[in-house]
C-alpha positions as CSV (number, residue, x, y, z in Angstrom):
1,M,-27.1,-35.5,-33.3
2,N,-24.6,-36.1,-36.1
3,K,-25.1,-36.4,-39.8
4,D,-24.8,-40.2,-39.8
5,N,-27.8,-40.5,-37.5
6,I,-31.1,-41.6,-38.9
7,I,-33.9,-39.2,-37.9
8,A,-37.6,-40.0,-38.2
9,I,-40.1,-37.1,-38.7
10,T,-43.8,-37.8,-38.5
11,G,-46.0,-35.2,-40.1
12,A,-43.1,-34.6,-42.5
13,A,-45.2,-33.4,-45.4
14,G,-47.1,-30.9,-43.3
15,F,-46.3,-27.3,-42.4
16,I,-43.8,-27.5,-39.6
17,G,-42.6,-31.0,-40.4
18,S,-41.6,-30.1,-44.0
19,Y,-39.9,-26.9,-42.8
20,L,-37.9,-29.1,-40.3
21,V,-36.9,-31.4,-43.1
22,G,-35.6,-28.5,-45.2
23,F,-33.8,-27.0,-42.1
24,L,-32.1,-30.3,-41.3
25,N,-31.1,-30.6,-45.0
26,S,-29.5,-27.2,-44.8
27,L,-27.4,-28.4,-41.9
28,G,-26.3,-31.5,-43.8
29,Y,-28.8,-34.0,-42.4
30,E,-30.1,-36.2,-45.2
31,K,-30.6,-39.6,-43.5
32,L,-34.3,-38.8,-42.8
33,V,-37.2,-41.2,-42.6
34,L,-40.3,-39.2,-43.5
35,V,-43.7,-40.3,-42.2
36,D,-47.1,-38.9,-43.2
37,D,-50.2,-39.5,-45.3
38,F,-48.5,-38.9,-48.7
39,S,-51.7,-39.5,-50.6
40,I,-52.8,-35.9,-50.0
41,P,-52.0,-34.0,-53.2
42,S,-51.9,-30.5,-51.7
43,K,-49.0,-31.5,-49.4
44,Q,-46.8,-33.0,-52.0
45,A,-45.1,-29.8,-53.0
46,N,-43.8,-29.3,-49.4
47,L,-41.3,-32.1,-50.0
48,Q,-40.0,-31.1,-53.5
49,H,-36.2,-30.8,-53.6
50,K,-35.9,-32.3,-50.1
51,K,-33.3,-35.0,-49.4
52,Y,-34.3,-38.1,-47.4
53,L,-33.8,-41.8,-47.1
54,Q,-37.3,-43.1,-47.2
55,L,-41.0,-42.2,-47.2
56,V,-43.2,-44.3,-44.9
57,D,-47.0,-44.2,-44.8
58,R,-48.3,-43.1,-41.4
59,N,-50.5,-46.2,-41.1
60,S,-47.6,-48.6,-41.5
61,F,-45.0,-46.7,-39.5
62,I,-45.3,-48.5,-36.2
63,E,-45.0,-51.9,-38.0
64,W,-42.0,-50.4,-39.9
65,C,-40.3,-49.5,-36.6
66,N,-40.9,-53.0,-35.2
67,N,-39.4,-54.5,-38.4
68,N,-36.4,-52.1,-38.4
69,K,-35.3,-52.1,-34.8
70,G,-32.2,-50.1,-34.1
71,T,-32.5,-48.0,-37.3
72,I,-33.8,-44.7,-35.9
73,Q,-31.6,-42.6,-33.5
74,Y,-34.0,-39.6,-33.1
75,M,-37.7,-39.2,-33.4
76,F,-39.6,-35.9,-34.1
77,H,-43.3,-36.7,-33.8
78,L,-45.0,-33.7,-35.3
79,G,-47.9,-35.5,-37.1
80,A,-51.4,-34.9,-35.7
81,R,-54.9,-33.9,-36.6
82,T,-54.6,-30.2,-36.1
83,D,-58.0,-29.0,-37.2
84,T,-59.4,-27.0,-34.2
85,T,-62.8,-27.0,-35.8
86,E,-63.1,-30.8,-36.0
87,M,-65.6,-31.5,-33.2
88,D,-65.5,-35.3,-33.4
89,Y,-63.2,-36.1,-30.4
90,N,-62.8,-39.7,-31.6
91,V,-60.9,-38.4,-34.7
92,H,-58.4,-36.7,-32.3
93,V,-58.2,-39.7,-30.0
94,V,-57.0,-41.9,-32.8
95,L,-54.4,-39.6,-34.3
96,N,-53.3,-37.4,-31.4
97,L,-53.6,-39.7,-28.4
98,E,-53.5,-43.4,-29.3
99,Y,-51.0,-43.0,-32.2
100,S,-48.8,-40.8,-30.0
101,K,-48.8,-43.5,-27.3
102,D,-47.6,-46.0,-29.9
103,I,-44.8,-43.6,-30.9
104,W,-43.8,-43.2,-27.2
105,N,-43.8,-46.9,-26.7
106,I,-41.6,-47.5,-29.7
107,C,-39.1,-44.9,-28.4
108,C,-39.1,-46.5,-25.0
109,A,-38.5,-50.0,-26.4
110,Q,-35.8,-48.9,-28.9
111,N,-34.1,-46.2,-26.7
112,I,-34.9,-43.3,-29.1
113,P,-35.0,-39.7,-27.9
114,L,-38.4,-38.2,-28.6
115,L,-39.7,-34.7,-29.3
116,Y,-43.4,-34.5,-29.8
117,A,-45.8,-31.7,-30.7
118,S,-48.2,-30.6,-28.0
119,S,-50.0,-27.3,-28.4
120,A,-50.8,-23.9,-26.8
121,A,-54.4,-24.9,-27.3
122,T,-54.0,-27.0,-24.1
123,Y,-54.1,-23.7,-22.1
124,G,-57.7,-22.9,-23.0
125,N,-58.7,-19.4,-21.9
126,G,-55.5,-19.1,-19.9
127,E,-57.2,-19.4,-16.5
128,H,-54.0,-21.0,-15.1
129,G,-51.6,-18.9,-17.2
130,Y,-49.4,-19.9,-20.0
131,T,-46.5,-21.5,-18.1
132,D,-45.2,-24.9,-19.1
133,S,-45.1,-26.1,-15.5
134,H,-46.1,-29.7,-15.0
135,D,-48.1,-28.8,-11.9
136,I,-51.0,-27.2,-13.8
137,V,-51.4,-29.7,-16.7
138,E,-54.3,-31.7,-15.1
139,Q,-56.1,-28.4,-14.2
140,L,-56.1,-27.1,-17.8
141,Q,-59.3,-26.7,-19.7
142,P,-58.8,-26.7,-23.4
143,L,-61.6,-25.1,-25.5
144,N,-61.9,-27.7,-28.3
145,P,-61.4,-31.5,-28.9
146,Y,-58.0,-30.9,-30.5
147,G,-56.7,-29.1,-27.4
148,I,-58.2,-31.7,-25.2
149,S,-56.5,-34.6,-27.0
150,K,-53.1,-32.8,-26.8
151,N,-53.5,-32.2,-23.1
152,E,-54.6,-35.7,-22.5
153,F,-51.4,-37.0,-24.0
154,D,-49.3,-34.6,-21.9
155,I,-51.1,-35.9,-18.8
156,W,-50.5,-39.5,-19.9
157,A,-46.8,-38.8,-20.7
158,L,-46.1,-37.2,-17.4
159,K,-47.5,-40.2,-15.5
160,E,-45.6,-42.8,-17.4
161,T,-42.8,-44.5,-15.5
162,R,-41.5,-46.0,-18.7
163,Q,-39.9,-43.2,-20.7
164,P,-37.6,-42.6,-23.7
165,P,-34.0,-41.7,-22.9
166,F,-35.0,-38.1,-23.5
167,W,-38.4,-36.6,-24.2
168,A,-39.8,-33.1,-24.8
169,G,-43.5,-32.2,-25.4
170,V,-43.3,-28.9,-27.2
171,K,-46.3,-26.5,-26.9
172,F,-46.5,-24.6,-30.2
173,F,-48.1,-21.1,-30.0
174,N,-49.3,-19.3,-33.2
175,V,-46.9,-20.5,-35.8
176,Y,-46.7,-18.9,-39.3
177,G,-44.4,-19.2,-42.3
178,P,-43.8,-21.0,-45.6
179,N,-45.1,-24.4,-46.5
180,E,-48.6,-23.8,-45.0
181,Y,-50.2,-23.3,-48.4
182,H,-52.1,-26.6,-48.1
183,K,-53.8,-25.8,-44.8
184,G,-56.8,-24.0,-46.1
185,R,-59.0,-22.5,-43.3
186,M,-56.4,-23.5,-40.7
187,A,-53.5,-21.6,-42.3
188,S,-52.1,-18.6,-40.4
189,V,-53.9,-15.2,-40.4
190,I,-50.9,-13.9,-42.2
191,M,-51.4,-16.0,-45.3
192,H,-55.1,-15.2,-45.4
193,A,-54.5,-11.5,-44.8
194,Y,-51.9,-11.4,-47.6
195,K,-54.3,-13.0,-50.0
196,Q,-57.0,-10.5,-49.1
197,I,-54.7,-7.5,-49.5
198,K,-53.7,-8.7,-53.0
199,E,-57.3,-9.4,-54.0
200,K,-59.1,-6.3,-52.5
201,G,-56.6,-4.1,-50.8
202,S,-58.0,-4.6,-47.4
203,V,-58.0,-7.2,-44.6
204,T,-61.0,-8.6,-42.7
205,L,-60.5,-9.4,-39.0
206,F,-62.9,-10.8,-36.4
207,R,-64.7,-8.3,-34.3
208,S,-64.2,-8.6,-30.6
209,H,-67.0,-10.1,-28.6
210,N,-65.2,-9.5,-25.3
211,A,-65.6,-6.1,-23.6
212,K,-62.0,-6.2,-22.4
213,Y,-60.6,-6.1,-25.9
214,K,-61.2,-3.7,-28.8
215,D,-61.7,-4.9,-32.3
216,G,-58.4,-6.1,-33.7
217,E,-56.7,-6.0,-30.3
218,Q,-57.1,-9.7,-29.6
219,I,-53.6,-10.8,-28.6
220,R,-51.5,-13.9,-29.7
221,D,-48.0,-15.1,-29.4
222,F,-47.1,-15.3,-33.1
223,I,-43.9,-17.2,-33.8
224,Y,-42.1,-17.7,-37.1
225,V,-41.7,-21.3,-38.1
226,D,-37.9,-20.8,-38.5
227,D,-37.7,-20.1,-34.8
228,V,-39.9,-23.1,-34.0
229,V,-37.6,-25.6,-35.8
230,R,-34.5,-24.0,-34.3
231,M,-35.9,-24.5,-30.8
232,C,-37.0,-28.0,-31.6
233,T,-33.6,-29.1,-33.0
234,W,-31.8,-27.3,-30.1
235,L,-33.9,-29.3,-27.6
236,M,-33.1,-32.6,-29.4
237,K,-29.4,-31.8,-29.6
238,Q,-28.9,-30.5,-26.0
239,Q,-31.4,-32.8,-24.3
240,P,-32.1,-30.8,-21.1
241,A,-34.6,-32.0,-18.5
242,N,-37.4,-34.2,-19.8
243,G,-40.8,-32.5,-19.9
244,L,-43.0,-29.9,-21.5
245,Y,-41.6,-26.8,-23.2
246,N,-43.4,-23.7,-24.6
247,I,-42.4,-22.8,-28.1
248,G,-43.3,-19.1,-28.6
249,T,-41.7,-15.6,-28.5
250,G,-42.9,-14.6,-25.0
251,K,-44.1,-11.3,-26.6
252,A,-47.7,-11.3,-27.5
253,R,-49.0,-8.9,-30.3
254,T,-52.4,-7.9,-31.6
255,F,-53.9,-9.0,-34.8
256,K,-53.9,-5.3,-35.8
257,D,-50.1,-5.3,-35.3
258,L,-49.9,-8.4,-37.5
259,V,-51.8,-7.1,-40.5
260,T,-50.2,-3.6,-40.2
261,A,-46.8,-5.4,-40.5
262,I,-48.1,-6.9,-43.8
263,F,-49.4,-3.6,-45.2
264,N,-46.1,-1.9,-44.3
265,T,-44.0,-4.7,-45.9
266,L,-46.0,-4.2,-49.1
267,Q,-45.8,-0.4,-48.7
268,L,-49.6,-0.1,-48.8
269,P,-52.0,2.0,-46.6
270,V,-53.5,0.1,-43.7
271,H,-57.2,-0.8,-44.4
272,I,-58.9,-3.2,-41.9
273,E,-62.6,-4.2,-41.8
274,Y,-64.3,-6.2,-39.1
275,I,-66.8,-9.0,-39.1
276,D,-68.5,-11.0,-36.4
277,T,-66.6,-14.0,-35.2
278,P,-68.4,-17.1,-36.6
279,V,-70.8,-18.5,-34.1
280,D,-69.4,-22.0,-34.3
281,I,-66.0,-20.9,-32.8
282,R,-67.1,-17.8,-30.8
283,D,-67.4,-19.4,-27.4
284,K,-64.1,-21.2,-28.0
285,Y,-62.1,-18.2,-29.1
286,Q,-58.9,-17.3,-27.2
287,Y,-58.5,-13.5,-26.7
288,Y,-55.0,-13.7,-25.2
289,T,-52.0,-16.1,-25.4
290,Q,-48.4,-15.4,-24.5
291,A,-45.8,-18.1,-23.9
292,D,-43.9,-18.1,-20.7
293,M,-40.5,-18.9,-22.1
294,E,-38.5,-19.1,-18.9
295,K,-38.0,-22.9,-18.9
296,L,-36.4,-23.0,-22.4
297,L,-34.3,-19.9,-21.8
298,S,-33.1,-21.2,-18.4
299,A,-32.2,-24.5,-20.1
300,G,-29.7,-22.4,-22.3
301,Y,-31.5,-21.5,-25.5
302,D,-30.1,-18.1,-26.4
303,R,-30.7,-17.6,-30.1
304,P,-32.4,-14.3,-31.1
305,I,-36.0,-14.7,-32.0
306,H,-37.7,-13.0,-35.0
307,S,-39.8,-10.0,-34.0
308,L,-43.3,-10.0,-35.6
309,E,-42.2,-7.4,-38.1
310,E,-39.0,-9.3,-39.0
311,G,-40.9,-12.6,-39.5
312,V,-43.7,-11.1,-41.5
313,R,-41.3,-9.4,-43.8
314,D,-39.3,-12.5,-44.5
315,Y,-42.4,-14.6,-45.1
316,V,-44.1,-12.1,-47.4
317,I,-41.0,-11.0,-49.4
318,N,-39.2,-14.3,-49.8
319,Y,-42.1,-16.8,-49.9
320,L,-45.7,-15.5,-50.3
321,K,-45.0,-13.0,-53.1
322,E,-43.5,-15.8,-55.2
323,H,-45.6,-18.7,-53.7
324,R,-42.2,-20.3,-52.8
325,Y,-41.6,-23.2,-50.5
326,Y,-38.8,-23.6,-48.0
């Protein structure tokens, strides 16, 4: 990529998308075509002070691409319906499956390298591990319609004989960081925990309903959004082998570790309370996730990754305390 290239980003007003816009701006990339549903007021602040060429509504973007052939040199497709509690699979089919196929076909027809967002939700309970091997994709059993739709697109992409000049499906693990203020219930545990600490001096976590795990010791691969966008831009610049790539730290930590890091950052005593996991998500709850990062590291990615404590501290001190955006 060079600074004269025009880069399209779908989901550009969302959490990871808007952070990517800001990150590219910081590197001098300003010829950006931003795609999203810009009618959502809560997301508008994510794009304040960002530099770009044009905003294109999500629903008209495919037509825009067909009318502006040869314009886009790189495509970051991060837009999706990401609500894991949305049980209507048809909603996910439209936005996560069919729309992604349209993006893929545009990239094939116009010779555009493509990076698209898959998800660690595709791994389900982890019966087949958390490796981004293509061999296990059709065996995976996601726990919700969101994860199913993401996995269905991965399966479809791997079977396609017609492909973009480069493509990477990136499986995001538990991403946290600035610009997620609009996400409500789906925001990271860190943002919810910070608010609880400020309001009542304690944090409420889900009680474990699995005998293998103590309360608060459910484990996730938490990754700072800054590392996420660095990995994504590295993939697009280096263009290693086509395929699926995990985007995580490779070092899972407990929810207790996570909230302890927030209390320590704020120099407050640790005070954790536990409640039952809501019934509507209890049987779909992941108790353990940890990205196998061998493929990305073997491809040459060697930048240091934030530890949980480092990422939490930066997020809390530089963003949450002042309600700042990146």
